Backbone as a chain_set.jsonl record, in Angstrom:
{"seq": "XXXXXXXXXXXXXXXXXXXXXXXXXXXXXXXXXXXXXXXXXXXXXXXXXXXXXXXXXXXXXXXXXXXXXXXXXXXXXXXXXXXXXXXXXXXXXXXXXXXXXXXXXXXXXXXXXXXXXXXXXXXXXXXXXXXXXXXXXXXXXXXXXXXXXXXXXXXXXXXXXXXXXXXXXXXXXXXXXXXXXXXXXX", "coords": {"N": [[14.533, 14.048, 19.464], [15.135, 11.934, 16.83], [13.418, 9.618, 14.696], [15.115, 7.443, 13.971], [17.598, 5.779, 15.617], [21.117, 6.705, 16.284], [22.577, 4.67, 16.968], [21.455, 2.297, 16.037], [21.561, -0.267, 13.563], [22.776, 0.239, 10.391], [21.096, -0.724, 8.352], [18.557, -1.071, 9.687], [18.146, 1.609, 10.075], [17.941, 2.659, 7.614], [15.585, 1.396, 6.529], [13.669, 2.171, 8.411], [13.578, 5.019, 7.668], [13.03, 5.008, 5.134], [10.449, 3.79, 5.283], [9.182, 5.759, 6.877], [9.204, 7.738, 5.062], [7.275, 6.889, 3.405], [7.759, 5.197, 1.224], [8.257, 2.733, -1.145], [10.785, -0.033, -1.578], [11.467, -0.034, -4.255], [10.48, 2.53, -5.134], [12.193, 4.225, -3.715], [14.675, 3.418, -4.78], [14.271, 4.324, -7.541], [14.011, 7.033, -7.063], [16.639, 7.65, -5.935], [18.183, 6.906, -8.011], [19.225, 4.277, -7.954], [19.749, 0.721, -7.731], [16.885, -1.479, -7.163], [17.447, -3.976, -6.068], [19.762, -3.472, -4.83], [18.928, -1.619, -2.719], [17.505, -3.248, -1.316], [19.399, -5.348, -0.411], [20.952, -3.724, 1.106], [19.089, -3.089, 3.293], [18.885, -5.649, 4.214], [21.386, -5.973, 5.463], [23.104, -7.145, 3.953], [25.0, -5.934, 2.093], [27.758, -3.738, 2.015], [28.213, -0.765, 3.755], [27.272, 2.104, 2.055], [28.987, 4.105, -0.206], [29.917, 7.612, -0.085], [28.626, 9.2, -2.119], [26.535, 7.567, -2.605], [25.231, 7.615, -0.344], [24.474, 10.184, -0.186], [22.708, 10.429, -2.302], [20.667, 8.68, -1.318], [19.978, 10.106, 1.168], [18.846, 12.581, -0.096], [16.779, 11.527, -1.631], [15.177, 10.44, 0.254], [14.669, 12.79, 1.655], [15.332, 13.613, 4.199], [15.302, 15.178, 7.382], [17.348, 17.59, 9.29], [18.255, 16.422, 11.745], [17.454, 13.625, 11.479], [19.037, 13.065, 9.147], [21.668, 13.479, 10.255], [21.443, 11.258, 12.303], [21.03, 9.187, 10.265], [23.463, 9.293, 8.819], [25.275, 8.856, 10.809], [24.777, 6.198, 11.479], [25.575, 5.14, 9.303], [28.252, 4.783, 9.615], [29.788, 7.161, 10.008], [30.249, 8.67, 12.356], [31.868, 10.729, 13.5], [31.52, 12.945, 12.082], [29.882, 15.96, 11.339], [27.614, 16.531, 8.791], [27.355, 18.693, 6.065], [24.875, 19.159, 4.018], [22.753, 20.007, 1.093], [19.359, 20.925, 1.731], [16.542, 18.928, 0.56], [14.872, 20.478, -1.894], [12.794, 22.628, -4.239], [14.53, 23.528, -6.21], [16.773, 21.857, -5.738], [19.429, 19.667, -6.807], [18.754, 17.005, -9.131], [18.411, 13.435, -8.046], [21.473, 11.561, -8.094], [23.131, 13.558, -9.174], [25.844, 15.542, -8.351], [25.808, 16.322, -5.226], [27.018, 18.068, -3.377], [28.173, 17.166, -0.831], [29.864, 17.771, 1.971], [32.469, 17.347, 4.37], [32.86, 18.35, 7.784], [34.605, 19.154, 10.888], [32.951, 17.866, 13.733], [30.756, 19.409, 16.171], [32.59, 21.085, 18.778], [35.093, 20.652, 17.867], [37.845, 22.223, 16.034], [36.801, 24.993, 14.295], [35.867, 25.6, 11.012], [37.826, 24.173, 9.844], [38.702, 21.867, 7.613], [38.126, 18.228, 7.429], [38.919, 16.682, 5.505], [40.815, 16.678, 2.438], [40.144, 18.808, -0.46], [41.047, 17.706, -2.572], [41.169, 14.968, -2.215], [38.393, 14.519, -2.175], [37.633, 15.3, -4.635], [39.144, 13.371, -6.032], [37.903, 10.975, -5.025], [35.214, 11.286, -6.173], [35.863, 11.317, -8.899], [36.897, 8.75, -9.11], [34.473, 7.262, -8.622], [33.011, 8.218, -10.819], [34.601, 6.943, -12.743], [34.197, 4.356, -12.219], [31.427, 3.954, -12.587], [31.164, 4.636, -15.279], [32.834, 2.472, -16.27], [31.106, 0.461, -15.643], [28.86, 1.119, -17.094], [30.081, 0.829, -19.727], [30.743, -2.039, -19.747], [28.051, -2.935, -19.753], [27.124, -1.803, -22.076], [28.984, -3.242, -23.762], [28.014, -5.909, -23.447], [25.456, -5.68, -24.503], [26.255, -5.185, -27.205], [27.434, -7.546, -27.896], [25.078, -9.238, -27.653], [23.499, -8.042, -29.639], [25.216, -8.633, -31.84], [24.995, -11.279, -31.922], [22.262, -11.761, -32.572], [22.299, -10.55, -34.979], [23.99, -12.177, -36.572], [22.416, -14.438, -36.54], [20.093, -13.508, -37.838], [21.192, -12.974, -40.331], [21.958, -15.579, -41.183], [19.279, -16.613, -41.463], [18.319, -15.029, -43.48], [20.134, -15.839, -45.446], [19.378, -18.411, -45.858], [16.627, -17.931, -46.68], [17.253, -16.603, -49.139], [18.414, -18.701, -50.399], [16.26, -20.485, -50.671], [14.422, -19.023, -52.206], [15.961, -18.695, -54.571], [15.7, -21.443, -55.384], [12.848, -21.604, -55.501], [12.49, -19.868, -57.528], [13.818, -21.127, -59.563], [12.229, -23.296, -59.91], [9.887, -22.203, -60.591], [10.623, -21.148, -63.077], [11.112, -23.53, -64.646], [8.528, -24.565, -64.58], [7.072, -22.519, -66.151], [8.54, -22.66, -68.477], [7.776, -25.108, -69.375], [4.995, -24.973, -69.561], [4.88, -23.042, -71.541], [5.989, -24.573, -73.732], [3.842, -26.318, -74.174], [0.89, -27.038, -75.963], [-2.16, -25.229, -75.992], [-4.993, -26.715, -74.512], [-7.815, -27.958, -75.84]], "CA": [[15.053, 12.764, 19.107], [14.538, 11.289, 15.734], [12.74, 8.167, 14.904], [16.043, 6.398, 13.747], [18.645, 6.061, 16.732], [22.365, 6.55, 15.798], [23.275, 3.434, 17.478], [20.838, 1.19, 15.331], [22.423, -0.712, 12.376], [22.299, 1.079, 9.26], [20.01, -1.426, 7.631], [17.455, -0.629, 10.286], [17.963, 3.159, 9.965], [17.544, 2.987, 6.232], [14.301, 0.917, 6.373], [12.822, 3.096, 9.058], [13.604, 6.246, 7.007], [12.246, 4.683, 3.86], [8.937, 3.587, 5.536], [8.697, 6.906, 7.393], [8.981, 8.711, 3.785], [6.229, 6.358, 2.685], [8.233, 4.757, -0.022], [8.683, 1.347, -1.23], [12.26, -0.079, -2.119], [11.536, 0.268, -5.72], [10.228, 4.006, -5.178], [13.39, 4.909, -3.238], [15.63, 3.185, -5.733], [14.045, 5.242, -8.59], [14.462, 8.389, -6.618], [18.025, 7.869, -5.687], [19.033, 6.243, -9.068], [19.943, 3.039, -7.614], [18.868, -0.563, -8.093], [16.053, -1.991, -6.157], [18.073, -5.062, -5.387], [20.788, -2.77, -3.677], [18.389, -1.186, -1.529], [17.068, -4.523, -0.456], [20.71, -5.82, 0.26], [21.244, -2.829, 2.325], [17.999, -3.22, 4.335], [19.131, -6.899, 4.858], [22.685, -5.995, 6.047], [23.981, -7.967, 2.864], [25.892, -5.25, 1.35], [28.665, -3.141, 2.822], [27.856, 0.479, 3.946], [27.348, 2.665, 0.874], [29.944, 5.222, -0.43], [29.402, 8.877, 0.283], [27.809, 9.645, -3.086], [25.206, 6.613, -2.584], [24.66, 8.245, 0.873], [23.919, 11.599, -0.688], [21.52, 10.103, -3.157], [19.62, 8.32, -0.23], [19.661, 11.284, 1.99], [18.215, 13.502, -0.94], [15.719, 10.751, -1.971], [14.479, 10.244, 1.485], [14.11, 14.085, 2.291], [15.624, 13.586, 5.705], [15.528, 16.465, 8.197], [18.647, 17.767, 9.791], [18.343, 15.536, 12.791], [17.383, 12.222, 10.873], [20.261, 13.048, 8.298], [22.729, 13.205, 11.205], [21.384, 9.762, 12.689], [21.33, 8.259, 9.156], [24.976, 9.322, 8.502], [26.127, 8.173, 11.862], [24.48, 4.704, 11.268], [26.451, 4.56, 8.003], [29.553, 4.864, 10.081], [30.246, 8.338, 9.933], [29.822, 9.373, 13.804], [32.812, 11.711, 14.008], [31.35, 14.266, 11.404], [28.598, 16.504, 10.914], [27.685, 16.646, 7.343], [26.579, 19.759, 5.405], [24.051, 18.887, 2.782], [21.55, 20.758, 0.821], [18.195, 20.189, 2.095], [15.775, 18.812, -0.501], [13.974, 21.738, -2.31], [12.399, 22.521, -5.624], [15.715, 23.838, -6.909], [17.812, 21.028, -5.488], [19.812, 18.886, -8.129], [18.109, 15.609, -9.185], [19.089, 12.317, -7.662], [22.512, 11.102, -8.969], [24.043, 14.618, -9.485], [26.768, 15.856, -7.161], [24.935, 17.06, -4.052], [27.708, 18.854, -2.666], [28.442, 16.724, 0.498], [31.075, 18.239, 2.496], [32.691, 16.865, 5.776], [33.594, 19.208, 8.597], [34.647, 18.635, 12.174], [31.819, 17.958, 14.689], [30.862, 20.449, 17.084], [33.629, 20.978, 19.719], [36.467, 20.748, 17.222], [38.219, 23.654, 15.432], [35.613, 25.62, 13.44], [36.438, 26.068, 9.75], [39.059, 23.338, 9.552], [38.274, 20.617, 7.056], [38.903, 17.033, 7.777], [39.51, 15.942, 4.586], [41.102, 17.724, 1.502], [39.35, 18.951, -1.659], [41.763, 16.715, -3.774], [40.738, 13.626, -1.905], [37.102, 14.275, -2.538], [37.787, 15.176, -6.077], [39.662, 11.954, -6.557], [36.628, 10.097, -4.932], [34.297, 11.64, -7.331], [36.467, 10.886, -10.261], [36.96, 7.248, -9.029], [33.24, 6.829, -8.692], [32.745, 8.354, -12.31], [35.224, 6.023, -13.438], [33.485, 2.928, -11.92], [30.086, 4.183, -13.185], [31.675, 4.605, -16.652], [33.223, 1.152, -16.546], [29.816, -0.377, -15.67], [28.2, 1.345, -18.468], [30.743, 0.219, -20.91], [30.41, -3.389, -19.725], [26.551, -3.208, -20.131], [27.227, -1.612, -23.774], [29.637, -4.466, -24.419], [26.95, -7.057, -23.371], [24.551, -5.323, -25.528], [26.731, -5.423, -28.467], [27.535, -9.112, -28.058], [23.694, -9.684, -27.891], [23.117, -7.58, -30.928], [25.948, -9.332, -32.734], [24.474, -12.705, -32.063], [21.003, -11.603, -33.118], [22.525, -10.252, -36.525], [24.39, -13.613, -37.119], [21.036, -15.225, -36.68], [19.214, -12.927, -38.978], [22.172, -13.214, -41.515], [21.795, -16.977, -41.462], [17.957, -16.751, -41.763], [18.201, -14.329, -44.832], [20.913, -16.737, -46.547], [18.199, -19.534, -46.147], [15.599, -17.298, -47.491], [17.675, -16.397, -50.486], [18.485, -20.057, -51.171], [14.742, -20.777, -51.144], [14.134, -17.998, -53.275], [16.548, -19.264, -55.925], [15.062, -22.859, -55.625], [11.632, -21.404, -56.117], [12.587, -19.124, -58.83], [14.226, -22.175, -60.623], [11.156, -24.419, -60.081], [8.971, -21.396, -61.325], [11.103, -20.921, -64.447], [10.895, -24.814, -65.16], [7.128, -24.779, -65.037], [6.777, -21.649, -67.136], [9.033, -23.159, -69.693], [6.838, -26.422, -69.737], [3.775, -24.416, -70.072], [5.214, -22.248, -72.865], [6.189, -25.45, -74.775], [2.758, -27.041, -74.553], [-0.011, -26.439, -76.651], [-3.38, -25.295, -75.189], [-5.953, -27.739, -74.521], [-9.244, -27.331, -76.492]], "C": [[14.458, 12.47, 17.815], [14.086, 9.981, 15.729], [14.008, 7.155, 14.747], [17.312, 6.775, 14.828], [20.028, 5.842, 16.119], [23.145, 5.453, 16.03], [22.521, 2.085, 16.71], [21.683, 0.926, 14.18], [21.929, 0.103, 11.32], [21.174, 0.66, 8.544], [18.643, -0.983, 8.238], [16.959, 0.895, 10.137], [17.387, 3.389, 8.51], [16.073, 2.518, 5.973], [13.235, 1.646, 6.988], [12.606, 4.419, 8.194], [12.816, 6.188, 5.772], [10.901, 4.606, 4.194], [8.429, 4.857, 6.047], [8.43, 7.893, 6.133], [7.829, 8.043, 2.947], [6.549, 5.754, 1.434], [8.544, 3.156, 0.058], [10.221, 1.241, -1.551], [12.358, 0.447, -3.343], [11.158, 1.936, -5.788], [11.506, 4.75, -4.772], [14.561, 4.672, -4.093], [15.636, 4.108, -6.978], [14.488, 6.66, -8.231], [15.854, 8.646, -6.473], [18.824, 7.341, -6.895], [19.801, 5.167, -8.832], [19.013, 1.865, -8.018], [18.097, -0.841, -6.938], [16.712, -3.013, -5.295], [19.055, -4.52, -4.391], [20.205, -2.187, -2.483], [17.9, -2.331, -0.682], [18.207, -5.214, 0.186], [21.04, -4.921, 1.365], [20.463, -3.004, 3.56], [18.247, -4.604, 4.989], [20.501, -7.11, 5.443], [23.431, -7.034, 4.85], [24.834, -7.373, 1.98], [26.576, -4.222, 2.301], [27.866, -1.698, 2.806], [28.159, 1.374, 2.705], [28.437, 3.858, 0.899], [29.119, 6.526, -0.186], [28.44, 9.419, -0.854], [26.424, 8.73, -2.943], [24.552, 7.238, -1.261], [23.919, 9.486, 0.639], [22.659, 11.368, -1.48], [20.371, 9.718, -2.29], [19.083, 9.356, 0.545], [18.594, 12.31, 1.17], [16.946, 12.922, -1.338], [14.716, 10.74, -0.868], [13.965, 11.594, 1.941], [14.29, 14.21, 3.638], [15.81, 14.934, 6.258], [16.862, 16.442, 8.669], [18.961, 16.636, 10.815], [18.429, 13.883, 12.362], [18.584, 12.126, 9.916], [21.443, 12.714, 9.328], [22.632, 11.809, 11.699], [21.593, 8.856, 11.594], [22.79, 8.088, 8.819], [25.728, 8.592, 9.62], [25.833, 6.624, 11.757], [25.295, 4.202, 10.34], [27.855, 4.542, 8.412], [30.312, 5.966, 10.089], [30.021, 9.193, 11.291], [30.665, 10.64, 14.081], [32.618, 13.005, 13.098], [29.946, 14.652, 11.228], [28.751, 16.728, 9.582], [26.776, 17.832, 6.946], [26.317, 19.203, 3.936], [22.927, 19.707, 2.442], [20.306, 20.028, 1.257], [17.359, 19.88, 0.719], [14.811, 19.894, -0.749], [13.713, 21.48, -3.875], [13.577, 22.824, -6.653], [16.874, 22.991, -6.613], [18.099, 20.12, -6.668], [19.01, 17.557, -7.953], [19.07, 14.627, -8.508], [20.231, 12.007, -8.734], [23.326, 12.17, -9.404], [24.788, 14.836, -8.226], [25.947, 16.659, -6.165], [25.815, 17.816, -3.259], [28.011, 18.486, -1.141], [29.82, 17.147, 0.884], [31.221, 17.764, 4.103], [33.341, 18.108, 6.611], [33.616, 18.675, 9.818], [33.17, 18.858, 12.899], [31.939, 18.975, 15.609], [31.735, 20.129, 18.183], [34.89, 21.09, 19.126], [36.733, 21.898, 16.482], [37.318, 23.948, 14.435], [36.444, 25.83, 12.036], [37.454, 25.165, 9.331], [38.482, 22.021, 9.001], [38.916, 19.441, 7.523], [39.405, 16.347, 6.724], [39.799, 16.928, 3.415], [40.276, 17.817, 0.205], [39.941, 18.001, -2.621], [41.31, 15.502, -3.621], [39.208, 13.577, -2.421], [36.893, 14.361, -4.032], [38.121, 13.777, -6.677], [38.52, 11.004, -6.149], [35.585, 10.189, -5.939], [34.75, 11.014, -8.403], [36.406, 9.317, -10.124], [35.494, 6.853, -9.23], [32.642, 7.09, -10.238], [33.37, 7.231, -13.174], [34.527, 4.54, -13.388], [32.24, 3.126, -12.591], [30.339, 4.012, -14.66], [31.987, 3.134, -17.262], [31.939, 0.287, -16.562], [28.976, -0.174, -16.684], [28.867, 0.841, -19.527], [30.609, -1.397, -20.914], [28.958, -3.846, -20.142], [26.451, -3.062, -21.618], [27.807, -2.807, -24.256], [28.734, -5.648, -24.504], [25.903, -6.894, -24.279], [24.941, -5.52, -26.888], [26.997, -6.687, -28.759], [26.273, -9.629, -28.464], [23.327, -9.341, -29.348], [23.973, -8.372, -32.03], [25.464, -10.642, -32.988], [23.177, -12.67, -32.762], [21.361, -11.238, -34.706], [23.12, -11.415, -37.109], [23.242, -14.463, -37.479], [20.132, -14.745, -37.766], [19.925, -13.16, -40.368], [21.862, -14.601, -42.125], [20.336, -17.314, -42.244], [17.722, -16.011, -43.122], [18.956, -15.141, -45.877], [19.865, -17.773, -46.789], [17.191, -19.015, -46.764], [15.929, -17.068, -48.948], [17.726, -17.715, -51.14], [17.056, -20.432, -51.542], [14.279, -20.024, -52.133], [14.421, -18.464, -54.704], [15.97, -20.496, -56.185], [13.763, -22.683, -56.192], [11.472, -20.921, -57.283], [12.855, -20.11, -60.041], [13.106, -23.035, -60.94], [10.255, -23.561, -61.07], [9.372, -21.334, -62.827], [10.866, -22.359, -65.234], [9.375, -24.865, -65.488], [6.578, -23.791, -66.215], [7.35, -22.029, -68.468], [7.987, -24.352, -70.137], [5.594, -25.898, -70.242], [3.818, -23.541, -71.436], [5.298, -23.25, -73.937], [4.933, -26.177, -75.017], [1.639, -26.349, -75.272], [-1.239, -26.213, -75.846], [-4.237, -26.255, -75.498], [-7.292, -27.137, -75.16], [-10.402, -27.705, -75.587]], "O": [[13.267, 12.746, 17.664], [14.324, 9.229, 16.674], [13.952, 6.089, 15.36], [17.875, 7.87, 14.84], [20.167, 4.827, 15.437], [24.21, 5.234, 15.453], [23.015, 0.962, 16.821], [22.48, 1.783, 13.799], [20.805, 0.605, 11.332], [20.337, 1.461, 8.128], [17.72, -0.593, 7.522], [15.799, 1.304, 10.09], [16.489, 4.201, 8.284], [15.367, 3.211, 5.239], [12.137, 1.826, 6.46], [11.458, 4.84, 8.055], [12.073, 7.093, 5.389], [10.1, 5.26, 3.527], [7.277, 5.153, 5.731], [7.541, 8.742, 6.19], [7.454, 8.575, 1.902], [5.693, 5.755, 0.55], [8.951, 2.521, 1.031], [10.878, 2.259, -1.768], [13.202, 1.304, -3.604], [11.73, 2.541, -6.695], [11.87, 5.757, -5.379], [15.416, 5.551, -4.203], [16.668, 4.598, -7.435], [15.201, 7.348, -8.961], [16.317, 9.731, -6.825], [20.053, 7.324, -6.823], [20.903, 5.015, -9.359], [17.879, 1.952, -8.488], [18.498, -0.526, -5.817], [16.621, -3.013, -4.067], [19.18, -5.014, -3.271], [20.777, -2.197, -1.394], [17.92, -2.293, 0.548], [18.027, -5.675, 1.313], [21.378, -5.357, 2.465], [20.976, -3.065, 4.677], [17.896, -4.788, 6.154], [20.827, -8.214, 5.879], [24.436, -7.65, 5.205], [25.424, -8.048, 1.136], [25.98, -3.879, 3.322], [26.993, -1.488, 1.964], [29.329, 1.383, 2.321], [28.694, 4.466, 1.938], [27.891, 6.537, -0.099], [27.47, 10.083, -0.49], [25.329, 9.24, -3.179], [23.325, 7.321, -1.208], [22.869, 9.764, 1.218], [21.663, 12.07, -1.31], [19.268, 10.252, -2.408], [17.868, 9.535, 0.625], [17.619, 12.776, 1.76], [15.983, 13.684, -1.42], [13.532, 11.01, -1.071], [12.908, 11.626, 2.572], [13.486, 14.869, 4.297], [16.444, 15.777, 5.623], [17.548, 15.43, 8.525], [19.975, 15.961, 10.634], [19.255, 13.084, 12.803], [19.155, 11.035, 9.898], [22.104, 11.688, 9.166], [23.634, 11.105, 11.576], [22.237, 7.823, 11.784], [23.297, 6.993, 8.577], [26.668, 7.832, 9.388], [26.768, 5.854, 11.98], [25.741, 3.056, 10.394], [28.685, 4.281, 7.541], [31.532, 5.823, 10.175], [29.623, 10.355, 11.212], [30.222, 11.523, 14.816], [33.346, 13.988, 13.243], [29.015, 13.875, 11.016], [29.837, 17.082, 9.123], [25.638, 17.963, 7.399], [27.105, 18.911, 3.037], [22.166, 20.116, 3.319], [20.172, 18.806, 1.192], [17.56, 20.651, -0.219], [13.993, 20.208, 0.116], [14.158, 20.573, -4.579], [13.539, 22.387, -7.803], [17.949, 23.281, -7.139], [17.201, 19.807, -7.45], [18.673, 17.105, -6.859], [20.274, 14.856, -8.384], [20.065, 12.135, -9.947], [24.313, 11.833, -10.058], [24.401, 14.364, -7.156], [25.459, 17.728, -6.533], [25.261, 18.304, -2.274], [28.092, 19.377, -0.296], [30.803, 16.896, 0.186], [30.291, 17.804, 4.908], [34.252, 18.774, 6.119], [32.812, 17.778, 10.068], [32.419, 19.807, 12.675], [33.039, 19.449, 15.894], [31.716, 18.972, 18.604], [35.804, 21.596, 19.778], [35.77, 22.636, 16.27], [37.052, 23.037, 13.651], [37.614, 26.21, 12.063], [38.007, 25.49, 8.28], [37.896, 21.205, 9.712], [40.062, 19.474, 7.972], [40.255, 15.472, 6.891], [39.116, 17.95, 3.349], [39.718, 16.781, -0.156], [39.206, 17.528, -3.488], [41.013, 14.831, -4.609], [38.848, 12.591, -3.065], [36.105, 13.621, -4.621], [37.513, 13.205, -7.581], [38.182, 10.196, -7.013], [35.138, 9.185, -6.492], [34.055, 10.129, -8.901], [35.873, 8.665, -11.022], [35.319, 6.017, -10.117], [31.904, 6.264, -10.777], [32.793, 6.694, -14.12], [34.375, 3.78, -14.344], [31.997, 2.183, -13.343], [29.648, 3.179, -15.246], [31.583, 2.691, -18.337], [31.766, -0.539, -17.458], [28.359, -1.108, -17.198], [28.147, 0.334, -20.387], [30.391, -1.992, -21.97], [28.716, -4.894, -20.741], [25.886, -3.879, -22.345], [27.214, -3.436, -25.132], [28.688, -6.328, -25.529], [25.426, -7.88, -24.841], [24.142, -5.963, -27.714], [26.809, -7.038, -29.924], [26.193, -10.366, -29.446], [22.92, -10.188, -30.143], [23.406, -8.724, -33.065], [25.489, -11.127, -34.119], [22.968, -13.57, -33.575], [20.636, -11.697, -35.588], [22.737, -11.685, -38.247], [23.136, -15.086, -38.536], [19.506, -15.513, -38.496], [19.301, -13.488, -41.377], [21.568, -14.773, -43.308], [20.198, -18.003, -43.255], [16.859, -16.487, -43.859], [18.552, -15.18, -47.039], [19.5, -17.972, -47.948], [16.719, -19.786, -47.599], [15.117, -17.27, -49.851], [17.206, -17.914, -52.238], [16.766, -20.666, -52.716], [13.635, -20.604, -53.007], [13.654, -18.607, -55.656], [15.689, -20.672, -57.371], [13.404, -23.349, -57.163], [10.6, -21.286, -58.07], [12.346, -20.026, -61.159], [12.966, -23.495, -62.074], [9.898, -24.015, -62.157], [8.522, -21.459, -63.709], [10.45, -22.319, -66.392], [9.018, -25.196, -66.619], [5.788, -24.181, -67.075], [6.737, -21.762, -69.501], [7.487, -24.369, -71.262], [5.133, -26.334, -71.297], [2.877, -23.43, -72.222], [4.783, -22.977, -75.021], [4.869, -26.723, -76.118], [1.496, -25.132, -75.158], [-1.419, -27.033, -74.945], [-4.31, -26.682, -76.65], [-7.697, -25.992, -74.961], [-11.546, -27.35, -75.869]]}, "num_chains": 1, "name": "protein.A"}
């Protein structure tokens, strides 16, 4: 029996698995390529159960055993499936990459018969990539807007500096003219 019971809420299972791995929320987030605040929300049951890609990242980052992995995924609401996932190893893909999660019927069901089609899995992966790309695009747009505001501020400061330079240059020319017109003092 693993440490995390399949009947326990996902938030408890995630927290226990993280603590068993000796990880802080921040360390788990880094390993899984997720936000620390998201891990915190999951552990406080303030966020919905993660998508399969996120579960894959968490399983990989936690380095769960086969039994713990089954309990973890069951707690995530996937009790009817046994999941085939590569065990973390030196040549395993890094967090955030496709981890090859494949659903198959649980023991007792017809062997070799997939429960979901490959096209559905591909579609979900593509939808995830689209969402991630949209999020990155929004972040880049916000960065561009911020840079645009900074550029406008710099431009105003530069215009002010040029105006000050012209004023000072004009004053300097007047002073030099006055000095050139005066005779030296004895």
